[in-house]
C-alpha positions as CSV (number, residue, x, y, z in Angstrom):
1,M,6.3,-30.1,26.1
2,S,6.7,-30.1,22.5
3,S,4.4,-31.9,20.3
4,P,6.1,-34.6,18.1
5,V,3.7,-33.6,15.5
6,L,4.8,-29.7,15.9
7,S,8.3,-30.9,16.0
8,V,8.6,-32.5,12.9
9,E,6.2,-29.7,11.6
10,N,9.1,-27.3,12.1
11,H,11.8,-30.0,11.0
12,T,10.6,-30.0,7.5
13,S,9.7,-26.0,7.6
14,Q,13.5,-25.5,8.4
15,V,14.5,-27.8,5.8
16,L,12.9,-26.5,2.9
17,F,13.7,-23.2,3.9
18,L,17.6,-23.5,3.9
19,A,16.8,-26.5,0.5
20,G,15.3,-22.6,-1.0
21,L,18.2,-20.5,0.5
22,L,20.8,-22.9,-1.2
23,F,18.9,-23.1,-4.4
24,S,18.4,-19.1,-4.8
25,L,21.9,-19.0,-4.3
26,S,22.7,-21.3,-7.1
27,P,23.0,-20.9,-11.3
28,W,19.9,-22.6,-11.9
29,A,17.9,-19.3,-9.7
30,S,16.7,-16.0,-11.2
31,P,15.5,-13.1,-8.9
32,P,11.7,-13.4,-10.0
33,L,11.9,-17.7,-9.5
34,A,13.3,-16.3,-6.0
35,L,10.6,-14.8,-5.4
36,A,8.0,-17.2,-6.4
37,L,9.9,-19.9,-4.4
38,G,10.7,-17.5,-1.7
39,L,6.3,-16.9,-1.5
40,A,5.6,-20.1,-1.5
41,L,7.1,-21.2,1.6
42,G,6.4,-18.2,3.3
43,L,1.9,-18.9,2.4
44,T,2.5,-22.7,2.9
45,V,4.6,-24.0,6.3
46,G,6.4,-20.4,6.8
47,N,9.6,-18.7,7.6
48,P,11.1,-20.9,10.7
49,F,13.3,-17.7,10.8
50,R,11.0,-15.2,10.2
51,R,12.4,-13.1,13.5
52,G,16.0,-13.3,12.4
53,T,15.3,-12.6,8.3
54,S,14.5,-8.9,8.3
55,R,18.0,-7.8,9.8
56,I,20.1,-10.7,7.5
57,T,17.6,-9.2,4.6
58,T,18.5,-5.6,5.0
59,M,22.4,-6.2,5.1
60,L,22.2,-8.6,2.1
61,L,20.5,-6.2,-0.1
62,Q,22.8,-3.5,1.2
63,A,25.8,-5.4,1.0
64,S,24.2,-6.6,-2.8
65,V,23.9,-3.3,-4.0
66,V,27.2,-1.8,-3.0
67,G,28.6,-5.1,-5.0
68,L,26.4,-4.2,-7.7
69,G,28.3,-0.9,-8.6
70,F,31.1,-3.1,-9.3
71,G,29.4,-3.4,-12.5
72,M,28.7,-0.1,-13.0
73,N,30.1,2.6,-15.1
74,L,30.1,5.9,-13.5
75,Q,29.4,8.3,-16.2
76,Q,26.1,6.0,-16.8
77,V,25.4,6.4,-12.5
78,L,25.9,10.4,-12.8
79,K,23.8,10.5,-15.7
80,A,21.2,8.8,-14.6
81,G,21.5,9.8,-11.3
82,R,21.3,13.7,-12.1
83,S,18.2,13.2,-14.6
84,G,16.6,10.8,-11.7
85,F,16.9,13.0,-9.4
86,V,14.7,15.3,-10.8
87,Y,12.3,12.7,-11.8
88,T,12.3,11.2,-8.2
89,A,12.0,14.9,-6.4
90,L,8.4,15.0,-8.8
91,G,7.5,11.4,-8.2
92,I,7.7,11.8,-4.7
93,S,5.9,14.5,-4.2
94,F,3.1,13.3,-6.8
95,A,2.9,10.2,-5.2
96,L,2.5,11.6,-1.3
97,G,-0.2,13.6,-2.3
98,V,-3.1,11.2,-4.0
99,G,-1.4,8.5,-1.3
100,L,-3.1,10.3,1.1
101,L,-6.1,11.7,-0.5
102,L,-6.6,7.7,-1.5
103,A,-5.9,7.0,2.3
104,R,-8.5,10.2,3.5
105,G,-11.0,8.7,0.9
106,L,-10.6,5.1,1.8
107,G,-10.4,5.9,5.5
108,V,-7.3,4.2,6.4
109,K,-5.7,5.1,9.9
110,P,-3.6,8.7,9.2
111,T,-0.3,7.0,10.3
112,A,-1.0,3.4,8.3
113,G,-1.8,5.3,5.5
114,F,1.3,7.8,5.6
115,L,3.2,4.5,5.6
116,I,1.6,3.0,3.0
117,S,1.9,6.4,0.6
118,T,6.1,7.0,1.4
119,G,6.8,3.2,1.2
120,T,4.9,3.9,-2.5
121,A,6.4,7.2,-3.0
122,I,10.7,6.7,-2.0
123,C,11.3,2.7,-1.6
124,G,9.4,0.6,0.2
125,G,10.3,-0.9,3.1
126,S,13.4,0.7,3.7
127,A,11.1,4.1,3.3
128,I,8.6,2.7,6.0
129,A,10.9,1.0,8.5
130,A,13.2,4.7,8.9
131,V,10.3,7.1,8.8
132,G,7.9,4.9,10.9
133,P,10.0,5.9,14.0
134,V,9.3,8.8,13.3
135,A,5.8,9.6,12.8
136,G,5.2,7.7,16.4
137,A,3.7,4.5,14.2
138,T,2.7,1.8,16.6
139,E,3.9,-2.0,15.7
140,E,0.5,-2.9,14.1
141,E,0.9,0.1,12.0
142,M,4.2,-1.0,10.6
143,S,2.9,-4.2,10.0
144,V,0.4,-3.4,7.8
145,A,2.4,-0.7,5.4
146,L,5.5,-3.3,5.1
147,G,2.8,-6.0,4.4
148,T,0.6,-4.0,1.6
149,V,4.2,-3.2,0.0
150,F,5.7,-6.8,0.3
151,I,2.6,-8.0,-1.8
152,L,2.4,-5.4,-4.4
153,N,6.7,-6.0,-4.4
154,S,6.0,-9.6,-5.7
155,V,3.5,-8.7,-7.9
156,A,5.9,-5.7,-9.7
157,L,8.7,-8.0,-10.2
158,L,7.0,-11.1,-11.2
159,T,4.5,-8.8,-14.1
160,F,6.4,-5.5,-14.9
161,P,9.1,-7.4,-17.3
162,W,6.4,-8.8,-19.1
163,V,4.4,-5.9,-19.2
164,G,7.4,-4.2,-20.5
165,A,8.7,-6.8,-23.4
166,A,4.9,-7.0,-24.4
167,L,5.0,-3.2,-24.6
168,H,7.9,-3.0,-26.3
169,L,10.0,-0.6,-23.9
170,S,13.6,0.2,-24.1
171,Q,16.1,-1.1,-21.8
172,T,16.6,2.1,-20.6
173,Q,12.7,3.0,-20.8
174,F,12.4,-0.2,-18.8
175,G,14.8,0.8,-16.3
176,L,13.6,4.1,-15.9
177,W,10.4,2.6,-15.6
178,A,11.1,0.1,-12.8
179,A,13.1,3.1,-10.6
180,L,10.2,4.8,-10.8
181,A,7.2,2.3,-10.3
182,I,8.3,-0.5,-8.2
183,H,8.6,-0.1,-4.7
184,D,12.0,-1.7,-3.3
185,T,15.3,-1.7,-4.5
186,S,15.5,-5.3,-4.4
187,S,12.1,-5.2,-6.6
188,V,13.8,-2.9,-8.7
189,V,17.1,-3.9,-9.3
190,G,15.8,-7.7,-10.0
191,A,13.2,-6.5,-12.5
192,A,15.7,-4.6,-14.3
193,A,18.4,-8.0,-14.2
194,K,15.8,-9.7,-16.0
195,Y,15.2,-7.4,-18.6
196,G,19.1,-6.3,-19.6
197,A,22.8,-5.1,-18.8
198,L,22.1,-1.0,-19.7
199,A,18.1,-1.6,-17.6
200,L,19.6,-2.8,-14.4
201,A,22.1,0.4,-14.2
202,V,19.5,3.2,-15.0
203,G,17.1,0.9,-12.2
204,T,19.4,1.4,-10.2
205,T,20.9,4.2,-10.5
206,V,17.8,6.3,-10.7
207,K,16.8,3.8,-7.7
208,L,19.1,4.9,-5.2
209,A,18.5,8.7,-5.9
210,R,14.7,7.9,-5.3
211,A,15.8,6.0,-1.9
212,L,18.1,9.6,-1.0
213,W,15.4,11.3,-0.3
214,I,14.3,9.0,2.9
215,V,16.6,11.4,4.9
216,P,14.6,14.6,3.8
217,V,11.4,13.4,4.4
218,C,12.0,11.6,7.6
219,L,13.8,15.5,8.7
220,G,10.2,16.9,7.6
221,T,8.3,13.8,9.7
222,A,9.8,15.2,12.5
223,A,9.7,18.7,12.6
224,V,5.9,18.2,11.9
225,K,5.9,15.6,14.3
226,R,8.7,17.0,16.9
227,S,9.9,13.7,17.1
228,E,13.2,13.2,18.6
229,A,13.8,9.7,17.2
230,R,16.8,8.8,15.3
231,I,17.1,8.9,11.8
232,K,18.5,5.8,9.1
233,W,21.2,7.4,6.8
234,P,21.2,5.5,3.5
235,W,25.3,5.4,3.9
236,F,25.1,2.1,1.7
237,I,24.4,5.0,-1.6
238,A,28.0,6.3,-1.0
239,L,29.9,3.4,-1.4
240,F,27.8,2.3,-4.8
241,V,29.0,5.1,-6.2
242,L,32.8,4.4,-4.9
243,A,32.1,0.7,-6.3
244,A,31.1,3.1,-9.6
245,V,34.2,5.3,-9.3
246,A,36.6,1.8,-8.7
247,N,34.9,0.0,-11.8
248,T,35.6,3.1,-14.6
249,F,39.1,4.3,-13.2
250,L,41.0,1.1,-11.7
251,P,41.1,-0.9,-15.2
252,A,43.6,-3.1,-13.6
253,G,40.9,-4.2,-11.2
254,A,38.4,-5.4,-13.5
255,A,38.7,-8.9,-13.2
256,M,38.4,-8.9,-9.3
257,F,35.3,-6.2,-9.5
258,H,33.8,-8.3,-12.2
259,G,33.5,-11.2,-9.8
260,V,32.6,-8.9,-6.9
261,Y,29.6,-8.0,-9.3
262,R,28.2,-11.4,-9.6
263,L,28.0,-12.0,-5.6
264,G,26.1,-9.1,-5.7
265,V,24.1,-10.2,-8.2
266,V,23.9,-14.0,-6.3
267,G,23.4,-11.9,-3.3
268,L,20.4,-9.7,-4.6
269,T,18.5,-13.1,-5.9
270,A,18.6,-14.6,-2.2
271,T,17.5,-11.4,-1.1
272,L,14.0,-11.8,-3.0
273,F,13.9,-15.5,-1.7
274,L,13.8,-14.2,1.2
275,I,12.1,-11.1,1.6
276,G,9.9,-13.7,-0.3
277,S,9.4,-16.1,3.0
278,T,8.3,-13.2,4.9
279,V,4.6,-12.8,3.8
280,S,2.5,-15.3,5.1
281,R,-1.0,-16.0,5.8
282,G,-1.0,-14.0,8.6
283,T,0.2,-10.7,6.6
284,L,-2.6,-11.0,4.4
285,K,-5.0,-11.6,7.4
286,T,-3.3,-8.0,9.1
287,V,-3.0,-5.6,6.1
288,G,-7.1,-5.8,5.6
289,T,-8.4,-4.5,2.6
290,R,-8.9,-0.4,3.1
291,P,-5.1,-0.6,3.1
292,L,-4.2,-2.8,0.4
293,L,-6.7,-0.6,-1.3
294,Q,-5.2,2.2,-1.3
295,G,-1.9,0.6,-1.3
296,V,-3.1,-0.5,-5.0
297,L,-5.0,1.8,-6.1
298,L,-2.0,4.7,-5.6
299,W,0.4,2.1,-7.4
300,M,-1.7,1.8,-10.5
301,V,-1.8,5.7,-10.6
302,V,2.1,5.8,-10.0
303,A,2.9,2.9,-12.7
304,V,0.7,4.2,-15.3
305,T,1.3,7.9,-14.8
306,S,5.2,7.0,-14.9
307,F,4.8,4.5,-17.9
308,L,2.6,6.9,-20.2
309,L,5.1,10.5,-19.3
310,I,8.0,7.9,-20.5
311,R,6.6,6.1,-23.1
312,Y,5.6,9.4,-24.8
313,G,8.8,11.0,-24.4
314,V,7.9,14.0,-21.8
315,I,10.8,12.2,-19.7
316,G,13.6,9.9,-20.2
317,L,17.8,9.8,-19.7
């Protein structure tokens, strides 16, 4: 028989969760505010629907990214995608190399260190979820890597727009920097959306070019590990491109496309609330000091290096 006190606490957390989710769907919410609200909930009363949140979050994020495609111009997408694919290839190789060296130096378990490096190099939780089974990761190793990335994602979304404005980055520069230096697609899009429309277009497109590297990294990992685990293909990226095609060449649907784009923005905001709510005090304990230190140091190296290359014109769109 359940305790009346526990029942009241669970009921309270459910009410707070639903209230926060409804607020994140309202016109008054913004991506950083929704994330901060989710974090506050997760770190205090906790997410009462944690088990079902993960699958919903993934589906909602992918649908929101496709919705954002209806606000993109295909020429912008192709231009950013061509350059972004090259930059992300170099950036991923650099991040994986530095990450594995840091993991070895800090004494992080090899598989957990590889997952943290992969999540930082490609696209955060999505990359970890795809590569983890192929690498033969345990549930604990997956939790450590995902927890590390989620914590740093939250910090990035809340700080990057402020840093970009303080250092006078243009919208194109900021969108490229966010796409190369922030882990998850949701946080890249959230930070870029706060910075401006052009930053959003550049950040989303380059980030999706970066996400495409999930497939070759999974294939390479499977070959090394001799794994037969099923590889998850990021089909939603193709739908994003098709949405941009429709928005560019079908002007008759402009009003409808704009409505779908707005739904994508709202969906992204709700996604960030859900992501924030999954970070609990237990998550912080599970991660531990060494993996978190690896994640922080690697993220700082990637963020500072990419910023300097963009700021001084070595890379750009």
